[in-house]
N, C-alpha and C positions, 0 to 999 in steps of 0.2 A: 444218833446218826445211823443211816442204813444205806445199802446199795440197792437201788431199784433194778429189778430184773423183769423183762417182759415175759408174760405167761401166755403161751400160744394155745389156741383151741381150734377145733375143726370149723371150717367155713368162716373163719374170721376175716373180716375186711381189713387188709393191711393199709396203713397210712405211713406217710413219711416219718412221723414221730415215732412209730413203732420200730421201724428199721434203724432209725437214729439212736433210739434208746438201747437196742441190742448191740449196736456198734460201740456206743459209749461204755456199756458195761464191760465188754471185752477189753477195750483200750484201758479202762480204769484198772482192771485186774492185772493186766500185763505190766503197767507202770508201778503198781504197788509191789508186784513181784520184784521188779528191778530195784526198788528201794529197800525192801525188807530182806531179801536174800543176798543182795549185793550192795556194795558201795559204788558211788558214781565215779566216773573218770573214763580213761581210755580203755576200750575193750581189746582192740587189736588194730595194728597198723597205725595210720595217721603219723608216720615218722617224717621228720624233716631231713631232707638230703640236700647238701649244697651242690649246685650245678655250675656249668660255665656261664649261664645266663642269669643266675640268681639262686633261688631256693625252691625246691619242689616239695609238695605235701603228698605223701603216698596214700593210696586208698586205704580206708579203714572204717572202724565203727567205734562210737563212743556213746556214753549214757550220761545225761546231765542230772543235776540234783532234784529235778521234778520227775525223774523216771522216764524221760523221753529219749528214744534212740536218735543218735545223730550219725547219719551215714554219708560218707564221701565215696561215691562209686568209682571214681576215676582219678588219676593223678592230676594235681593242680599245680601250675607253675606260677611262682611269684617272681616277677622280673626284677632285675637289679635296679632299674630306674625307680620302680615302685618302692622298693625297700629303702633306697637312699632318700627318696622324697619323704618317706615316713620317718626316717631317722632325723631329718632336718626339721620336720614340723612337729613331731610328737615328743622328741627327746631334747632337741636343741643342741647348741654348741658349747654350753657352759658346763656340760657333764664330762667327767674324766673318761668314762667308758660308756659311750652311747650304745644301749642295748634295747632291742624291741622284744616284746612278748606277743606271741601268736596264740589266739584263742579260736575255738570252733563253737558255733551256737546252733541251736535248733531253730528252724524256720518253717513256716507254712503259708502258702499263698494260694489264692483261688485259681482255677483253671482258666485259660484264655478262651475267648469265643470261637477261635479257629479250630479248637479240638472237637473231635467227634463226640456228640452228646454232652458237651461241656456246659451249655447254657440253655435254659428254657424260661421264656417270659422275663428275660433280663437277669435271671439268677443263675449262678454257676452251679453245676452238678458235680464237679470234681475239685478236689483239693490236693495240692502237691506238697508233701513233706520234703524239706530240703535242708541243707546246711549252709551256714554263712561263716566266713572267716573275718577276724578282726585283729588289727594290730594296735597295740598300746605301748606306752613306755614301760620298761621293766623296773622302774624305780618303785620300791616298796611293794613289790608283787608278792602275794601269798597265794599259791595255786589252790589251796583248800579254802580260801576266802575270795571267790571271784568278784571282780568289780561290778557294782550294781545290784548285788544280791544282799537284801537286808540281813542283819545278824540274827534276827529271830527266825529266819528261814533256814539257817544252816544246821539246825538240829534234826532229829528224827521226824520224818514226815509221813510215816506209814499210816498213821491214824487220821491224817488230815485229808480234806477233799482233794481230788485230782485236779491239777492245773489244766485248764482248757484253752486259756488265752495265750496264743503264740507270742504276744507282745511282751510277756513276762520272760525275761532272759536269765539263763544260767550258763555263762561261758565256761568251757572246759579248756584248761591250759594245755598247749601242745609243745611249747619249748621256747627257748631264747635264741634270738638272731642278732649277731654282732658283726660289724664290719671288721675284716682282718686288718691288723696294724700295718702301717707303712703305706706303700703305693699299691699294694695288692688289691685287686678288684673282687676277691672272693669274700665269702661270708663264713663266720664261725657259728656252729650250732651247739647248743647245750640242752640235752634232754634229761638231765639228772633230776629235775623237779616235777616231771610229769606225774599227775595223779592217775594211778591205775585202778581199774575196777577191782574191788576186793570181794571175798566170799565170806558170808556171815554164817556161822555154825559152830558146833561143838566137836563133831567128829566127821571124818572122811572115811567111808567104808568101801572096801572092795565089793563089787556086786556078787562075787562068788563066796563071800564070807571068809576069805583066806587072810585078810589083813585089815588093819584099821589104824588111823592116826587120830589121836585125841588131842585137840588143840586146847581145850579148857575143861578141867575136871569140875563138875558141879559141887563136889564135896571139898574142893580146895586142896587136894593132896598133891597132885602132880599137874602143873600147867601144860605139860607136853609129854605124850607117850606114843610109842610105836609098838604095836602088838601084832604077832603072827600066829596063825593056827598051826598046831603040831599035827603029826600024823594021826594021833588018837582023837583029834577034834577039839582039844582044849586050846583056848586063846591065851597066849602067854605074852606078857609085856617084855619086850627085848631092850628097849631104850626108854629111859625116863629122865626128865629134867625137872628139878624142883625150883621153887621160887628164889633160891639162893644160887642158882646156876650150877648146882651139883648134878653130875651126870652119873647114871647107873646103867651098866651094861650087863645083860644076862645072856650067857652063851658065849661061844667062841667069837673072837674079834680078829679080823684080818685087814690090814691096810694095803691097798693096791699101789697107789702112787703117793710118795711122800716128798713134798717139796722142801726146799731149804727154808728154815724159819727166819723171820725178820729179826734184826738186831735192834733192840730198843734200849736206849741209855737214859737214865734219869737225869734230873737237874744237877749241875755241879755243886758241890758243897765246899769248894775251896781248893787250894793246892793240895795235891796228893803226893805221897812218897811213891817211888817207883813200885808198881804192883808186882805181884808174883808172876811166874811164867804162865803163859797161856791165858791171859786176861785182856779184856777190852774195857777201858775206862774213859769217862768223860771228865775233864778237869778244867781248871781255870789257871792261866799263867799268872803268878803272883805279881810279876813286874808289869807286864803289858795289859793284864786283864782280859786276855784273849781266851776263848774256849778252845780246848784241844781234844781230839780223839786219839787215845793212846792204845796201841796194840803191842803187847809184850809177849815175846816168844822165848822159849828156852834156847840157849846157845849150844849148838852141836859141838862135839869134840873135834879135834883136828882130823881124826880118821873118818868122820862122818860128813856126808854131803849137806850143804845148807838146806836142801829140799826136805831133809829128814825132820826138820822142825818148820812147820808151815801152817798158816791160817788160810782156809779155803771156804768161800761162801758161794753156794750154787752147785750145779752138777759137776761131777769129777772131770768130765771130758771138756766142759766149757764153763768154768766158774766165772761168776760176775766179779769177784774180788779174790785175789790171792796175794799173800804176803809171805815171803821166805825169810829165814833167819838172817840172811845176808842183806836184808833191807831192800831187796828187789820187790817191786809191787807191780801187779798186773791187774788192770781194771777194764771191764767190758760190760756194757749194758747195765750198769749199776745205777739204780734210781735212788736219788737222795732227796728226802723231803726237807727242804731248807736250803741254806747257802753254805757252800764250801769255799773257804779261803785258805791260801797257803801263806804262812807266816814268813818273816824275813829269814834268809839263809845266810849263815855266817860265811865270810870269805876264807874258808879253810880248805886248802887243796886236798887234804886227806878226807874231807867229808864227801861222800858220793853225791849228796844233793847239790853241792856246789858245782861239781863237774857236770851233772845233769842240767843244771840251770844255765851254765855257759853254753852247753851244746844246744839246748832248746832255744836260747837267744840267737845263736848263730843260724839255726834252721829257720827261725821266724824271720830273720833278716833276709835269708836267701829266698824264702817263700814270698816275702814282700817284693823283692826284686822281680821274681817270676811273675807275680800278680801285676806289677806295674807294666811289665812288657806285654802281658796278656791284655791289659786294659787298652793299650795302644793297638794291639793286633790280636783280637780274640780268636785264637786258633787252637784252644785246648780246653778240656774240662778237667778240673782238679778232682782226684779221687783219694779219699782216705780210707784204708781197708784195715779192719781189725778182725783177727781170727784167733782161735785157741792155739796153745803151744802144741798140743797133741790130741789125737782122737783114737778110739778103739776101732779095730777092723770091723767093717759091716755097718758103721754108723756114718751119717752125713757130717759134713764139715759146716758148722754154723758160722756165719760171718755178719759183720755190720759194716756197711759202706756208706760214706757220706759224699754226695756229689756237690760240687761248688762251681758256680759260674764266676770266674775271676775277671771277666771282661766287662764292657759297658753296653753290650748288645744282648738282647733277650735271646735265649736258646729255645728252639721249638722242637717238638717231636723227639724228645730224648729217649733212647732205648738203652737197656742194660743187658749185657751178655755175660754169662758165666762159663768158664772152662776149667777143667781139672786135669792136670798132667801128672803122671808118675815121674819121678826124678831118679835116675841112676847114672851117675857120672855126667857126661855131656849129652846123653841120649834122652830125648823127650818124645813122647808119643801121645797124641790126643786120644783119650779113651772115654771121657764123659762130657761131650759137648752138650750143653743145655742152654736153651734160650727161653726167656720168660714167655708166658702164654701170649698168643697174638691178640687176645681180647683185653690185655692189660692196658689201662688208660695211659695215654701219652703224658710224659712228664715235661713240664715247661719250667725253665730256670730263668728268673730275672737276674739282672746284674748283682753280683755279690750275694746271691741267695744260696743258703745251705739247705740240702735235702738229705736227711739220713733215713735209711731203711734197712731192714734185716732180711736174711734169707738163709738158705742152706743148699749144699750141693747134693748130688746123688750119693748113696752109700758108697764108701771107698772099700776096695778089696786089695789085699796084699799089704804086708807090713813094709815100712820104709818111709821115704819122703814123698810128698805130693806137693805140687805147685798149684795154688789157687790163683786164677787170673780173672779179674773183673775189667771189662771194657765197656765204655759208654760212648754212644754216638748220638749227635744232635745236629741240628741245622740252624743256621742264621737266616734272617729274612732274605738275604741275597740268594739263598739256595746252596751255599757252600756247606760242606760237612765239617763238624768239629768233633774231635775224638779225645778220649782220656783213657789211661791204662794204669792199673794197680795190681801188684803181685805179692803173694806171701806164701812161705813154705810152712807145712804142717807135718809133724811126725805122726805116723800111723803105727800103732802097736797091735800085735795079735791079742786075741781075747785072753790067752793064758799069760802073756807077758806084759800086760798093761800095768804101769806103775800105780801103786795105791797112794791116795792122798789122805793123810790122817785128818 
């Protein structure tokens, strides 16, 4: 096999075949480069974004398995009617979770006769490379095995002839589109399986020769190395990873930001005796067969505070989980992979869990009564506010607020306001008024819909108590305003006097 290349000479008579051969040669080399130096997939952009009227596909570039570039020059909108019709026709109603897969394909069409110089003697003189989008069912989708591509075509194609026929398709997967559950008219997007263009090679070198990253060692010693050039010009390997995932560091090592580690517990091996102080164990209740997470702390003496023995996960000023020795638990923004269930609480007046359960039941009953009134007369927005117990001076106050529409009418154009007050006796003065940016998208709340989000205040100054106030304002279709308010106090410690958390 050979690549024909036109050989030019002086006073040569040019024919259409000569120019076509020159163009085919360059196209063939470029597509071979795309296949040999890179892997096919999404190069940049082509992101799916849910909108009010459907889903939009952002501009971008991709490369298919034949080395052909697929360009989307402008944003393309997929209407909600089109997506719902595709869900009904392509997926059907007998599927538990109807999901669509969106693909982009290379296309080429002849120019129209209305274009300048487009046709002579009935033959077009221009071709337009374009992209096409296709929706399919997401059932049994493998993004690296596109539908319609034969299995023998999925291997390395660098040595094979270039594909010239645009009818041969190689779809590139862009993402999954799913209708939101319930009565919501929005769509959910999943981009986790998108195939991205890869780089083929052994080393990545700095053009100045100051550093290199070795991805694969031809001698099979180290599959990954990072090397830097010293002042004397010698290239030294600073980081090496072997095939057993052993890491070797040469030189000084400094960690900038260290986050709290994850807590991973193994499978339960049966009922456990009470573990020692300062342990976290996962066990199985022998009688009920329930799995339990046990946190055991050392009991402080009578002269010590319960906070002297404490489990804290997360930053010291805003932990995600905190358990004191007196069995008080504080939880905020804790992500649990799995299901958390609370076991039965014995009716023991001396058990703090029993008193907490009674209080929670009373509050739930009161909330249900308020929600019932709001359903008849929707004149409020319910706000649940969660803040840390204390912060250090000069830091912002992080918070998590959950908005709820307890009524039966949809709330439109919901805005959220944040204000921070210092507290000294009965005197309060507004010092940090802050409103979320004006370009923030409007929030809409359907009946009985919950909407949680996180934020933080401006940095606080001065030790003492501050009052965090969150206010939400929305409108009902009649034009009347609906409001909600939540407040919480936070202690502010000076940098020298901040309490330490073991």
